[in-house]
N, C-alpha and C positions, 0 to 999 in steps of 0.2 A: 298508500294512495298513488294512483297512476298519474303520470305526467299528462298535462293537457295535450290534445292532438292538433296537428297542423298539416294541411295538405299544401304542397308547393308544386306548381306546374311550370316547367321551363325546359329549354333545350339542354342537351348534355354537351357542354363545351369543356375545354380543359379548365376553364375558370369555375365551372360548377361540378366537375367530376367528383370532387371530395364530398359534396353533398349527396350525390347519388350512391357512392360507395360507403357512406356512413362515417368516414374518418373525420368529417366536420359536421356538426349539427347545430341546431338552435338550442341554446342552453335551457334546460328545464322543460323541453317540449318534445313530444313524441312525433317526429316528422315522417311523413310519407311523401316520397318524391314521385312525380308523374312527368311524362314527356309525351311526344307524339312524333309522327313521321315527318311532318312539316310544321313550321312555325305558325302559319295561318290557322292550323287546326287548334293550336294552343290558344291563340287569340280568340277564335270563335267560341271555344269552351269557356273562356273568361267572360266575354262580353254577352253572349247569348244566354249562358247558363249560370254565371257566377259560380263556376264549378270549384274553383280553388280558393283557399284562404290567402295564399301568396302566389303571384304569378309573374312571369315575364310578359311584357306587352309592348308592342311597337309604340314609339312616342306619338306618331301621328294618330293612331287609333285612340290613345289615351286623351290627347288634346281635343279630338273631334267630339268625344263624349263627355269631356269635363264640364261643358256648359249645360249638359242635359241631366246631370246628376248621377254620373257613374259611381257605383258604390265602392270604389277603390280609391286609395290615395297613393301617389308615386313616392318611391324612395330613391335617393340618388345612387342607385346601383345600376351599372351599365354593362350588361353581359354581352352585348353585340355592338361592335363599332368597327367600321371599315372605311378606309380612304376611298373616295368615289370617282376620281378621274378614270379609274379602270372600268367603270360600270356602263359606259356609253359605247354602244355597238352600232355600226353603220353598214348598210349595203354598199359595197364598193362601186356599184354601177350608178349610185345615186348622185355622184358628183360632190359628196361631202368629204372634204379633206381637212378642213379647218373648223373650229367652233363657229365662226361666222357663217359657214355654209349651212348650218342647221336652220337658219331663218326660213320660216314659211313651209317647213317640211312636215311630213306625217311621221309621228313618233309613237312607238308602243310603250306601254307601261303595265306591269303586272298587277292585277287585282283592283287597283283604284288609282285615280289621278292623285298623285302626291303620296305614294308609298314612301317610307322613310328614306330609302336609298335615292328615290326620285326627288324628294325635297332637297336633299343635299346636292345631287347632281345639278338640278336646275339652279339652286342658289349659288353654287360655286361658279358655274358657267356664267351666271349673271354678274357676279362680283368681279370675276377675272377677265371675262371676254365680252361683256355687254349683251349676253343672250337675253331674249325676251320670250318667255314661255307662252305668253298670250297670243303670239303671232303664229303659233304652230297648231296643227291638228293632232289630237291625242286619241289613240286607240287603246282601250283597256280590255284585257282578256287574260287567259291562262298562258303560261310560258311554254310548257311542253305538252299540256293536256288542255283540250277545249274547256273553257270555264267562263261563266258570266262574271261580271264584277262582284266583289264580295257583297253578300247580302246582310252581313251582321253589323255594318257601320253605315253612317251617312256619307254621302259623296259630295261635299261642298266644292265648288270651284267658281271662279268669276263667271258672270253670265256671258261675257264676250269671249270666253275661251271655248273652243270647239272640242268637246269630249264625247266620244261614241264608244259603244261596245264592239269588240271584234265580231266578225261574222260568225254565225253558228257553225260549230265544227272546226273553226280555225284556231291555230295557235300562233302566238307572237313569234316564236322561233322560226316556224315555217314561213310566216309572212315576211319576216326579215330576209330569210334566205331567198325567197322568191321575188323580192323587191316590191312587195305589196305595202310594206311600210319602209320608210327611208332609214329609220334609226330606231334603236331600242334602248331605253334606260332600264337596267335590270340589276336587281340585287344578286341574282345568280347568273353565272355564265351560261348563255343559251347553248343547247346541244349542238346546233349547227356550227358554232364557233369551236366547241370542244372537238367536233369531228373534222375540223380543218376545212370547212367549206370555203371554196375560193371566192364566194360571193359576200363574205362577212369578215369584217375587221373591227378592231377597236378604233375609236376616234383618236385616242392617244395610245399608240402601240407601245411606246416606251414610257409607261405611266409611272413607274416607281420614282425616277428622279423628279418628276413633276409633283408627285404627292409628297415626297420628302421636302421639296422646296416650299410647297404650300404650308406644310406643318411648321417649318422653321420660321416662315414669315408671319403666320397667323397664330401659331400656338394651338390650332384646332386639330383634334383627332375626332373625326365625325362620329357621333353617337346615334345609333338606330333605336335601341330598345332600353326600356327601364324595367324596374320591378315594382309591382303594385301589391298593396295589402288591403284587405277588407276594412272599410272605415269602422264598422261596428266592432271589429276585434280591437282596433286601436283604442276605441272608447272604453272597452272592457279591460284591456291590458295595456296601459300606457307605455310600459317598458318594451312591448313586443317589437316596435319598429327598430329600436336600437339593437335588440338581440338578433333580429333578422339581418340587419345591416352588418353586424359583427360576423355572423356566420358566412354570408356571401363574401365578405372581405377576406376572412380567413381562408376560404376555399380558393379564392383568386390568388392570394399570396402564396398558398401552397404550390399552385401551378407555376407561378413565376419562379419560386425557389427551385423547382425541379429543373427548369431551363438553366438557371444559374449554376446549379451543381453539375449538370450534364455538360457544361462547357469543358470541364476537365477531361471528359471522355469524347470530345468532338461531337456531342449530340448523337451518339451512335444508337440511342434508343429510338430515333426516328429513321425512316427510310429516305429522307431527303438529303441528297448530297450538298455539302457546303452549308448545312443548316447552322453549324457553329459560326461561320463567317457572317451569316445573316443576323444571328443573335448578337454578335459583337458589334455590327454596324448599328443595330437598334440600340444597344447599350450606349453608344456614343451619341445618338440622336435624342434619346429620351432621358428624362430624369430617372432616378432609381426605380420609381414605380411606373412601369411602362403603361399600365392599364388602370389609371386611378379611378376610384369611386369618390363620392362626396362632392359637395358644391364648390369648395374653394379651388380644387384642381381642375374643375370642369366648367367654371362659370362662363368663360369665353365661348366654349363650344355650345353650351346649352343656350346662352343668349343668342348666339348666331342662329341656331336652329329655330328658336322661337320667332326670331325676326323673319327668317325664310318662310315659316309656316304662315305668318300673317301676310307677308308681301305676296305670297302665291295664292291668297284668297282661301286658305284652308281654315283659318280662324277668323271669327268676327271681331276679335280684339287681339291686341298684341299682349300675350301673356307675360307676366313677370315670373321669375323663378319662385318668388314667395307664394305665388298663386298655385304653383304646379306641384311642389314637393311638400312632404310632411314637415310641418314646422319644427318637430322634435329633432330633425336631422339637418337643419339649415346650417348648423355650426360644426358638424362633424368634419374631421380631417383624416 
C-alpha cells in the first residue's frame, strides 16, 4: 500500500532545504515539494487556486482572508522573519533624515498596503518614534517591474488613508530614485540601492545595532510568513498538523546544526567573510534556538503583529492567537 500524497509549496530557504532534498520528510506521507521564482507567485497559487495541501503564506494575506473562509488553517511555523529597521529607504533629496521627517510624505509599498514587512515597519516606527501611517500618502506597485496591486487578495485600509496605485509603467524603485516618491518600505532591497544610486539611502544606515537593541528590549524577532494546511485534510487526518510541524522543525534544526558545526571551520562553507563572527554574535544574543517555531517562543512577536494589523486597519477585529493557529499546535514547544 502506498503512502498518502501531500504537496507542499514554499520557498527554498536554508530552513526548508532538507525538505527539498528529501533528507527530512513528513512521516508516512509521500511529499512533493514545489516552489516558485517569487513568493507572491506561491501566495497567488495558494489563494486563487488552492493548489497545495501545505504552503507558505504571508501572515497579512492569511489574516485578510481568515474572515472570509480561507480553506486553510495556519501552523506556528515561521519560515520567513527579518528585522525591519533596514527596510525603509528614502530619497536623499526629500529632506528625510529622521523617522519624524516621514510625516506627510509619499511612501511606496510593494503589492499592497500592509505587506508583511510594511506592517512591521509601520508598527515599529509607530511604537518607537510616534509615526502615524494615516498621515502619509501611499503608492502601491511593483518594485522592479511595473505591476498593479495584487489582484488575489482584498486591500483593506482605513477610509482616511490615501492609497493609490503607481502610474502605469512605473516601478517603485525608479520612482524612489527619481524622487517621485519620498520613501519606500520594501521587503527587498531596491535595485537602485544595490546599484549605489547617490539619490537613495536607508533611513537607518547603521541598522544592525538598532535592530539588535530592539530585539533585546522587546524580545521580538519579526515574523513575516506562516505555513498553512488545508482544513479538510486536518479533518480527515487529525495527526497531520503535528507531523507537518515536526518535519518543518527538523528541517530548520538541521540547518541550524550545520551553522553550529561549521563554526569549527570558520564557516568556510559560505563565501561571506567573518560569517563565523556573525554566528558567534548571534549565539550570544539569542537563545539556543535562533529561529524558534511554536507559540510559546513566539507569543510576543505574534501578538505584536496581530496588534499592528488591527491598528493599521487591515483587520476588522483584533485577532487572538487562538483564532489564528491550529488548536492542535497551541501547546507545542
